[in-house]
N, C-alpha and C positions, 0 to 999 in steps of 0.2 A: 514700332517705336524705335528699335535699334537701327533698322535700315535708314530711317529718316535722319537720325543723329549722325550716322557714318557718312551719308551723302552730303549733309550740310557742312560737316567739318572739312570734307574733301574739297567742296566748292569754295569755302573760305580760304583754305590753304593754297589752292591753285589759282585764286583770283589775281594775285600780282603777276603771275606768269602769263595769264590770259590777256593782260592789258597790252594792246597794240601800240606800236610806236606812233600811230596816227592819232591816238586819243589825246585830248587836251590836257594841259598842265592844270592842277598839280598832280594828276594821277600818274604821270611819268616824269622821269628825269631825262631831259634831252641832252644828248651829246652834241655840243655845238661845233660846227666847222670853223676853222681859223680863216674867216673872211671878214671883210669890212661890212659895216651896217648898210651902206648903200647897195652893195652887191646882194646882201641878204634880202633886202626889201624887194629888189627886182626879181630875184629867183622865186621868192614866195608868192609874188604877185602873178607870175606866169605859170608856175607849176612845172613839174618834172618833164611832162610830155612836150610842152611848148618849148622849154629851154633846150631840150634834146633836139627838137626840130630846127630851132634857131641855130644851134651849134653846127648841125649838119648842113645848114644853108638852104633848107627847103621851105621855110616859113616866109610867105610873101603877102599875108593878109593885113588888114588895117590893124595897127598896133593898139590903138585906143580901144577899139571894139573887143579885141582879144583880151586886153587887160581887164575890162569890165566883166566880161563873161567868166574869166578865170576867178576873179574875186567873188562873183556870185556863187560859182560852183564850190569854192572853198568854204564859204560860210554855210552853204546848205549841207555839205558833207560833215563839217564840224558839229552842226546842230543835230544831225541824225545820230552821230556817234555819241554825243553827250546825252541825248534822250535814251539811247540803248543802254548806256552805262547806268543811268538813273533807274531804268526798269530792272536791271540785274541786281542792283543794290536793294531795291524795294523787295524783290523776290527773296533775296537772302534774309532781309529783316523779317519778312512774313514767315519764312520757314523757321527762323529762330523763335519768333513769337509763338508759333504753333507748338514747337518743342517745349517751350517754357510752360505754355498752357496745359499741355498733356502731362508734364511732370507735376504741375500744381493740382490738376484734377485727380491724378492718381494718389497724390498725397491726401487730398480731401476725402477721397473714397476710402482710403485705408483708415483714416481717422474716424470717419462716420461708421465704418464697419465695426471698429473696436467699441465705439460708444453704443451702437445697437446691440452688440453682444452683451455688454454690461447691463443694458436696460432689460434685455430678455432674461438674463440671469436673475435680476432683481424681481422681475414680474413672476418668474417661475417660483421663486422663493416665497413671495407674498401671496400667490394664488391659493396655496394650501391653507394658510392662515385665514384668508378672506372667506373661503368656503365654510370653515368652521365658525367664523364669527357671524355669518349671515343667520345661522340658526338661533344663536343667542340674541342677535339683533331683533329678530321678530318678537321674541318674548319681552325683550326690553322695551320695544316700541309699544306693545300692548300695555305694559305697566306704566309707561309714560302717558298714554291716553287716559288711564284711570286717574293718574295724578292730576292731569289737566282738568278732568271733569270736576274733581274736588276743588280745584282752585277757582273754577267758575262760580261756585256757590259763595266762596269767601271774598272774591274780588268783583263785586257788583259794579263798582265804579269804572272798572276797566273791562267791562263785558265784551266790548268789540275786539279789543286786543287779545283777550283770552280765547275768543271764538276763532280768530285767525290762527292762533297757536295750535288749537285743537285740530283744525283742518290740516295744518301743515304736518302735525304728527300722524294723522290718518294717511295722508299722502305718502309720507316716508315709510309707514308700515306696509302700505300697498306695494310701493316700489320694491321694498326689501323682500317681501314675500314673492313677488313676481320674479325678481332677479334670482332668488334662491331656487324657485321652481325651474326656471329656464336653464340654469347652470347645472342643477343636480338631477333633473328628471331622466327617465329612461327614454331612449330613442331606438325603435326597432325598425330595421331596414329589411326589405324583401328582395331576393333575386332568385332566378331559376335558370336551369340549363337542360340540354338534351343529353341523355346517356345511352341512346341507341340510335342506329341508323334506320330511316323509314324504308320498309320493304313490304311488298304485297304479302298478305297472309300473316303478318306479325304485328304485335302491339308495339306502340311507341313508349319508351321509358323516359321519365323526367325526374329531376331532383330540384327541390326548392330549399333555399337557405334563408334563415331568419336570424339576423345579427342584431345584438343590442350594442349600439355604439354610444350609449349614454353612460352616466357616472353612477347610476343606482340600478338595482334589479328591476326587471319588468315582471309585474305580477298578473295573475289570472290570464295567462297567455293562451289564446285560442287561435289556431291556424286552420285555414281552409284552402284547398287546392282543387282546381277543375281544369279540364281540357276537352276540346272537341272541335269538329269540323263544321264550318258555316260557309254559306255562299259569300263570295268576295263582295257582293253588293251590300251585305249587312254591315252595319257599323259595329265598332268594338262594344259599344253600350248594348246593342241588341244581342250580340253573341254572349256577353256576360250575363244578361238577364236570362237567357236560355240555359246557360251552364249552371247557374245558381237558382234555377226555378224551384218552385215549391214541390214539384213532383220528383225532384232529385234528392236522394238521401245524402246528408252530410256525414262523411266517414270519420272526421276528426272533430270531436266536441270536448275532449278532456282539457282541463285547465292546468297550466304549468307555470314555471318560473324560469326566466332567462337572466342569468347574472350579468353584471356589467362587463362588457367586452366578450360575452359568451355568444355562441352560435348553436342553433338547433337546425336540423334538416329533416326532410321527409322525401321519400321517393314514391312514385306511383306510375301506373301504366294507363294508356288510353283504354276507354271502356271496351272497345272491341278491336280485333285485328284490322289493319288497313286492307281494303279491297283494291284490286287493280284499278277500278274506276275512280276510287277516291285518290289514289296515288297519281293517276293521270290528271285529275282535276287540280291537284296541288301543283303539278308540273306546269300546266297551262294557266295557272293563276285564276282559275274559275272559282276556286274555293280557298279557304284559309284554315289552317290548324291553329286555333287560339289556345293559349295557356294563361290561366288566371290563378292568382293566389292573394290572400289577404290575411292579416293578423290583427286581432283586437287584444288590448292589454291595458293594465292600469299601472300608474307610477306610484311611488311611495307617498305621494300627496293625495292619493285616492282620486286621481283624475283619469278618465278613460281616453284612450287614443286608438286610432286605426290606421294601418298602412296598406295600400292597395298596389297590386302588381298586374300588369297586362302586357303580353307579348304574343307574337305569332311566329310560326316556323318558316325560316328561309331554307327552302329545300336545296338550293345550290350549295350552301355552306353548312347545312345541318346545324344552324345556330338559331337562337331566339332573338328576334328584333323587337324592341319595345314599341308598344302602341303610342300613338300621338296623344292619347288621353288615358285616363284610368290608372295612371301612375302617380299617386299622390299620398300624402299623409295628413291625417286630421288630428 
């Protein structure tokens, strides 16, 4: 922005000095020679070169033809110079317009930013009161439904209107309850990582994280983790079915609670040490080492939820890459 302004002011400041003495009036003030009008007309008609040749005595062409040609060249040159000047003036005006638009846009952005900051402050202040009022709104709506039901018996003549009011009250209650549940429920996210490097003859170590990013505690939390090697031709769904098969014991069945904003984690190792053949299969991508984790829990509204995690080991970076499926929340 500063470079544009500097260049534009320099261009405007130097514009008078750039005006050539050949440019048309009124862009220049011509210093007139002290000659008669008849002499001036003849000199301007022939031009400097021809007059110079005539003075030297070497001009012997047809005078009328030379006069017409010089007049045509003079008009063409003046027209080009006028057009060039118009273009430079237009460029200067465009640059000034762009500068003004940039200043105006910056002013609008600054004003919009201040307004947005004020709106966000007001929303933050009112959100706490809204969350508390939703709970009381649910009970108030239920009370309103009971009142509307009593009015139905007393206002038989306006039965249709009362019925519409009752349906509207039920809809409001449903919307309020749904909004309260969405804004206040617990949300448990699952992630996992590798904590040891794969080596032949050693077990692989993993750690899973279960984070509650909701606004209320997650209750009756049950976490499960599994890992194992499967052929690369198997899908993630087939690998998960084998990992959580009925013949495999589930080591973690205790129920717990994860507070809002809290995190629990668990570590485990592969069922057996990696053999050299298994390590070679992972290197050639003939097999995959899958890691699965899931968590089931209830929110404070006694609704059940489940979050699933699926990833496979990238041997080159020793990190877990998420599967294209089986990473979802219910």
